[in-house]
ROSE-346116 format. One line per 5 residues: their letters; for each residue y negated, z negated, x of N, C-alpha, C, O. Coordinates in steps of 0.001 Angstrom, whole numbers. Layout:
// residues N
a) Y/Z/X/Y/Z/X/Y/Z/X/Y/Z/X; ...;
END
This chain:
// residues 58
mpmid) -83924/-105257/133732/-84127/-106577/133114/-82851/-106993/132359/-82327/-106209/131568; -82356/-108189/132590/-81152/-108643/131877/-81388/-108775/130375/-82528/-108894/129924; -80312/-108753/129615/-80399/-108813/128162/-80950/-110159/127692/-81698/-110211/126715; -80592/-111243/128372/-81027/-112585/127967/-82546/-112701/128101/-83209/-113252/127222; -83091/-112185/129195/-84534/-112217/129420/-85265/-111466/128314/-86280/-111927/127793;
fsavk) -84722/-110288/127964/-85364/-109465/126945/-85417/-110188/125603/-86441/-110152/124920; -84334/-110837/125226/-84321/-111553/123945/-85273/-112746/123985/-85888/-113085/122973; -85396/-113382/125151/-86331/-114498/125292/-87768/-114011/125128/-88587/-114662/124478; -88063/-112855/125730/-89404/-112268/125606/-89686/-111897/124155/-90769/-112160/123631; -88691/-111279/123514/-88830/-110900/122106/-89084/-112134/121241/-89937/-112123/120354;
yhfsm) -88328/-113196/121516/-88477/-114450/120781/-89874/-115027/120995/-90522/-115487/120056; -90324/-114993/122253/-91644/-115515/122593/-92738/-114757/121844/-93666/-115366/121312; -92629/-113424/121805/-93638/-112626/121116/-93601/-112833/119605/-94643/-112868/118952; -92397/-112968/119055/-92309/-113196/117610/-92874/-114564/117246/-93482/-114725/116188; -92672/-115555/118123/-93239/-116884/117902/-94759/-116817/117904/-95416/-117425/117060;
liihf) -95317/-116069/118865/-96767/-115917/118946/-97319/-115261/117687/-98340/-115693/117152; -96641/-114212/117215/-97086/-113500/116017/-97023/-114414/114798/-97947/-114437/113984; -95923/-115173/114674/-95791/-116112/113554/-96883/-117173/113626/-97513/-117496/112619; -97100/-117712/114823/-98129/-118733/115017/-99506/-118190/114645/-100284/-118861/113967; -99803/-116961/115095/-101100/-116351/114826/-101303/-116109/113334/-102384/-116359/112801;
svmmi) -100251/-115617/112656/-100378/-115348/111221/-100547/-116640/110436/-101305/-116684/109467; -99840/-117702/110850/-99997/-118999/110187/-101408/-119522/110396/-102018/-120057/109471; -101933/-119368/111618/-103303/-119795/111896/-104310/-119019/111055/-105279/-119589/110554; -104077/-117711/110901/-104991/-116895/110107/-104969/-117331/108642/-106018/-117415/108004; -103789/-117605/108114/-103663/-118074/106732/-104369/-119414/106585/-105089/-119646/105614;
dfsav) -104155/-120298/107564/-104772/-121618/107555/-106289/-121487/107611/-107001/-122195/106899; -106792/-120577/108462/-108231/-120382/108605/-108844/-119869/107310/-109910/-120329/106902; -108178/-118919/106661/-108713/-118391/105404/-108684/-119461/104318/-109564/-119498/103458; -107675/-120331/104354/-107614/-121427/103388/-108769/-122396/103607/-109383/-122867/102650; -109061/-122689/104866/-110184/-123580/105197/-111503/-122943/104774/-112369/-123607/104205;
kyhfs) -111650/-121635/105059/-112862/-120922/104675/-113039/-120951/103158/-114135/-121197/102654; -111949/-120696/102442/-111963/-120724/100981/-112313/-122120/100481/-113098/-122274/99546; -111723/-123136/101111/-111961/-124522/100718/-113430/-124893/100903/-114003/-125586/100063; -114044/-124438/102001/-115445/-124757/102242/-116388/-123938/101371/-117461/-124416/101003; -116001/-122706/101037/-116887/-121875/100215/-116880/-122325/98762/-117873/-122133/98059;
mpiih) -115784/-122919/98292/-115733/-123361/96898/-116803/-124395/96552/-117493/-124204/95551; -116990/-125484/97314/-118054/-126430/96966/-119438/-125802/97025/-120310/-126154/96230; -119654/-124870/97963/-120958/-124211/98083/-121221/-123367/96840/-122319/-123404/96284; -120215/-122605/96403/-120348/-121791/95189/-120568/-122698/93979/-121423/-122422/93138; -119803/-123766/93896/-119917/-124714/92790/-121317/-125332/92755/-121922/-125447/91689;
fsvmm) -121826/-125728/93922/-123142/-126352/94006/-124248/-125375/93611/-125175/-125747/92893; -124154/-124125/94077/-125188/-123141/93742/-125165/-122807/92255/-126219/-122619/91647; -123968/-122732/91661/-123866/-122485/90219/-124481/-123644/89446/-125176/-123434/88451; -124225/-124869/89903/-124813/-126039/89258/-126332/-126032/89370/-127025/-126387/88416; -126861/-125629/90538/-128303/-125565/90736/-128936/-124539/89800/-129980/-124797/89203;
vhfsv) -128302/-123379/89677/-128805/-122340/88773/-128774/-122849/87337/-129726/-122653/86583; -127693/-123493/86967/-127553/-124038/85622/-128640/-125079/85353/-129247/-125087/84283; -128878/-125949/86322/-129881/-126994/86179/-131283/-126402/86035/-132071/-126869/85212; -131598/-125380/86827/-132922/-124762/86743/-133106/-124038/85417/-134208/-124030/84867; -132047/-123430/84898/-132116/-122763/83592/-132364/-123794/82493/-133178/-123570/81598;
vkyhf) -131658/-124922/82564/-131847/-125991/81578/-133267/-126549/81664/-133905/-126789/80639; -133760/-126756/82888/-135108/-127275/83093/-136145/-126300/82513/-137085/-126705/81829; -135949/-125011/82804/-136852/-123977/82302/-136834/-123957/80775/-137877/-123818/80138; -135663/-124095/80205/-135501/-124094/78755/-136241/-125275/78127/-136908/-125123/77104; -136121/-126458/78747/-136792/-127639/78208/-138300/-127577/78402/-139044/-128127/77589;
qne) -138767/-126921/79456/-140202/-126793/79684/-140835/-125877/78643/-141993/-126062/78268; -140086/-124905/78185/-140623/-123958/77217/-140527/-124448/75782/-141097/-123838/74877; -139814/-125541/75569/-139661/-126055/74201/-140987/-126577/73664/-141051/-127048/72529;
END
């Protein structure tokens, strides 16, 4: 195999690895972004039910 071909293959594989790692980072960011409102909403629901329970017992 010529040297030029080998460097092209190496470049191609490094590009794929970089692309894949960027996609993985992007995916985890999206997952984190979507989980934050869900966590926030559930915490608010728990807080609201605690407040409601507190007022019912007054």
